[in-house]
C-alpha positions in Angstrom: 5.2 -3.5 1.5 5.4 -7.3 0.8 5.0 -8.8 -2.6 2.9 -12.0 -2.4 3.4 -14.8 -4.9 -0.1 -14.2 -6.1 0.7 -10.6 -6.8 3.9 -11.5 -8.5 2.2 -13.9 -10.9 -0.7 -11.4 -11.6 1.8 -8.7 -12.0 3.5 -10.6 -14.9 0.1 -10.6 -16.6 -1.5 -7.3 -15.7 1.4 -4.9 -15.0 4.9 -4.2 -16.0 6.1 -5.1 -12.5 9.1 -7.0 -13.9 12.1 -5.3 -15.4 11.1 -4.6 -19.0 12.8 -6.2 -22.0 12.5 -4.1 -25.1 12.9 -4.9 -28.8 15.7 -3.4 -30.8 13.3 -1.0 -32.4 12.0 0.2 -29.1 15.5 0.8 -27.8 16.4 2.7 -30.8 13.4 5.0 -30.4 14.2 5.6 -26.8 17.8 6.5 -27.7 16.6 8.9 -30.4 14.0 10.6 -28.3 16.0 10.6 -25.1 14.4 10.4 -21.7 13.4 13.5 -19.8 13.9 11.7 -16.4 17.5 10.8 -17.4 18.2 14.5 -18.2 16.6 15.6 -14.9 18.6 13.0 -13.0 21.9 14.2 -14.5 20.9 17.8 -13.8 20.0 17.3 -10.2 22.4 14.5 -9.3 24.2 15.1 -6.0 22.2 18.3 -5.4 20.2 18.6 -2.2 16.4 18.9 -2.6 16.5 21.6 0.1 19.0 23.5 -2.0 16.8 23.2 -5.1 13.8 24.5 -3.1 15.8 27.3 -1.5 17.0 28.5 -4.9 13.5 28.7 -6.3 11.9 30.1 -3.2 8.7 28.4 -4.3 6.9 25.6 -2.5 6.9 22.2 -4.1 3.7 21.6 -6.0 2.0 18.3 -5.2 2.3 15.9 -8.2 0.7 12.5 -8.5 3.5 10.3 -9.9 2.5 8.2 -12.9 5.6 6.0 -13.3 9.0 5.3 -11.9 11.7 7.5 -13.5 13.5 5.8 -16.2 16.9 6.7 -14.7 16.2 4.2 -11.8 16.8 1.3 -14.3 20.6 1.8 -13.8 20.4 1.2 -10.0 22.3 -1.8 -8.7 23.8 -2.5 -5.3 25.6 -5.1 -3.2 24.2 -6.0 0.2 25.5 -8.0 3.2 23.3 -10.1 5.5 23.6 -12.8 8.1 25.5 -15.6 6.4 26.2 -14.1 3.0 26.0 -11.4 0.4 23.7 -10.6 -2.5 23.5 -8.4 -5.6 20.3 -6.3 -6.2 19.7 -5.6 -9.9 17.1 -5.6 -12.6 16.2 -9.0 -14.0 17.5 -10.2 -17.4 16.0 -12.9 -19.6 19.0 -15.1 -18.8 18.0 -15.1 -15.1 14.7 -17.0 -15.8 15.6 -20.6 -15.0 14.0 -23.4 -13.0 15.0 -22.1 -9.6 13.8 -18.6 -10.5 10.4 -19.9 -11.5 10.0 -22.2 -8.5 10.9 -19.4 -6.0 9.0 -16.6 -7.6 5.9 -18.3 -9.0 5.2 -21.2 -6.7 2.6 -21.1 -3.9 4.0 -20.1 -0.5 2.1 -21.8 2.3 3.9 -19.6 4.9 2.6 -16.4 3.4 -0.9 -15.4 4.6 -1.1 -13.0 1.7 -0.6 -15.7 -0.9 -4.1 -16.7 -2.0 -3.0 -18.5 -5.1 -4.1 -22.1 -5.8 -1.2 -24.5 -4.8 -2.3 -26.9 -7.5 -1.8 -24.4 -10.3 1.0 -25.6 -12.6 4.1 -23.4 -12.7 4.5 -21.4 -15.9 7.2 -22.5 -18.4 10.3 -20.4 -19.0 9.0 -19.4 -22.4 5.7 -18.2 -20.8 7.4 -16.2 -18.2 9.7 -14.5 -20.7 6.8 -13.8 -23.0 4.8 -12.2 -20.2 7.8 -10.1 -19.2 8.3 -9.0 -22.8 4.6 -8.1 -23.1 4.8 -6.0 -20.0 7.2 -3.6 -21.7 4.2 -1.6 -22.9 3.6 -0.3 -19.4 7.0 0.8 -18.1 5.7 2.5 -15.0 7.0 -0.1 -12.6 10.4 -1.8 -12.0 11.3 -5.1 -10.2 14.8 -5.8 -9.1 16.0 -9.3 -8.3 18.0 -10.1 -5.1 20.6 -12.6 -6.3 22.7 -14.7 -3.9 26.4 -14.0 -4.5 27.3 -17.6 -3.6 25.3 -19.4 -6.4 23.8 -16.5 -8.4 20.2 -17.7 -7.8 17.3 -15.5 -6.8 16.4 -15.0 -3.2 13.7 -12.4 -3.5 12.6 -9.2 -5.2 12.5 -5.4 -4.6 9.9 -3.4 -6.5 9.3 0.2 -7.3 6.0 1.6 -8.6 4.1 4.9 -8.8 3.0 6.1 -5.3 -0.6 5.3 -4.5 -0.9 7.1 -1.2 1.2 10.3 -1.3 2.0 12.9 -3.8 5.6 13.1 -5.1 6.2 9.5 -4.1 7.2 6.1 -5.5 6.1 3.0 -3.7 8.5 0.2 -2.6 7.7 -3.5 -2.1 9.9 -6.3 -1.0 9.6 -10.1 -0.9 12.2 -12.6 0.5 11.8 -16.3 -0.3 11.0 -18.4 2.8 14.4 -20.2 2.6 16.2 -16.9 3.3 14.1 -15.1 5.9 15.2 -14.1 9.4 18.7 -13.1 8.1 18.2 -9.3 7.9 18.1 -9.4 4.1 15.0 -7.2 3.7 16.4 -4.5 6.0 19.7 -4.5 4.2 18.1 -4.3 0.8 15.8 -1.5 1.8 18.7 0.6 3.2 20.9 0.1 0.2 18.2 0.7 -2.4 17.0 3.9 -0.6 20.6 5.2 -0.6 21.1 4.3 -4.2 17.9 6.1 -5.2 19.3 9.2 -3.3 22.7 8.9 -5.1 21.1 8.6 -8.5 19.7 12.1 -7.9 16.1 12.8 -7.0 14.2 13.2 -10.2 11.9 16.1 -9.7 9.1 15.8 -8.6 9.8 12.4 -6.9 10.7 13.4 -3.3 9.5 10.4 -1.2 9.5 6.6 -1.0 6.3 5.1 0.4 5.3 1.7 1.8 2.0 0.1 3.0 2.2 -2.7 5.5 -0.5 -4.9 7.1 -0.6 -4.3 10.9 0.2 -8.0 11.6 3.2 -8.1 9.3 5.8 -7.5 12.0 8.7 -8.7 9.8 8.0 -6.0 7.1 7.4 -3.4 9.8 10.9 -4.1 11.3 12.5 -4.0 7.9 10.8 -0.7 7.0 11.6 1.0 10.2 15.1 -0.5 10.3 15.8 1.2 6.9 14.6 4.6 8.2 11.0 4.7 7.0 8.8 6.8 9.1 5.2 5.8 10.2 2.6 8.1 8.8 0.0 9.1 11.5 -2.9 8.3 9.3 -3.9 4.7 8.4 -5.8 3.4 5.4 -9.5 2.5 6.1 -8.4 -1.2 5.9 -6.1 -0.8 8.8 -2.9 -0.9 6.6 -0.1 1.2 8.1 1.5 3.7 5.8 5.2 4.6 5.9 7.3 7.2 4.1 11.0 7.9 3.5 12.0 11.4 2.5 14.8 11.6 -0.1 16.2 14.7 1.7 16.5 15.2 5.4 14.9 18.7 5.2 11.6 17.4 3.9 8.6 17.0 6.1 5.7 14.6 5.9 4.3 14.0 2.4 0.8 15.1 1.3 -1.7 12.3 1.1 -3.5 11.7 -2.2 -7.3 12.0 -1.4 -9.5 9.0 -2.1 -10.8 8.8 -5.6 -14.4 8.8 -6.4 -15.7 5.8 -8.3 -19.1 6.3 -10.0 -21.9 4.0 -9.1 -23.2 1.6 -11.8 -25.8 3.2 -13.9 -28.6 1.0 -12.6 -27.8 2.1 -9.0 -27.0 5.8 -9.7 -30.4 7.2 -8.8 -30.3 8.1 -5.1 -27.0 6.2 -4.6 -23.9 7.5 -2.8 -20.5 7.7 -4.4 -18.0 5.0 -3.6 -14.6 6.1 -2.4 -11.5 4.0 -2.8 -7.8 4.6 -2.2 
């Protein structure tokens, strides 16, 4: 549920976890071809999921989501918290300044999940922008910045990616910089973003938002439950707690994605057992 600094930096390199910047050519191709998720969003916007299911009289087939619907790129919202207000929106290249890099890429000694080397030099603005541009090739994830209304500087991030634990789900993550914690920002952002996702219109077959939280991360647990996320009765083998948020009140618990089988290395294959991972 929480994005560590280490994960943010690695995400810049390995995943498209930051809002994508596209070249003019790529934008033109997207405009020509259109986006199926945008069409579905327009078709189902404002329509209850229960109503859709009632009309078809068919159960919802479990689908393993591969990427966040493109229509979610237009989501923005304002949030209020103890002592101020903030805007949640996708990053732009103009946002990448010294404060942004220091808050998003520096080692956080207060975060037990941050295993990064505190002596590692911070990336330059050009390096960050280049990594973000390169991440455009994998558009399955989106990262929204939480920007302080008072000075326009970043306070944290809210991420969406393909669900790893449940069918028909996208996963949310949130990180608040240590200077702004204990103000209710995470709970307010979760609530507002969940509602915005609902208002955009559920893009079939995305029916749930999921989250995974370490058992000792009480702050994230409060933020998740305060926004209406429901604990799933089953935990991961590592002890991580799973949460879900149905995008329609009529939906029940999501269906878990079974562990995937990872083949043993060839030299250990004979007589070996398969390895399972989630």
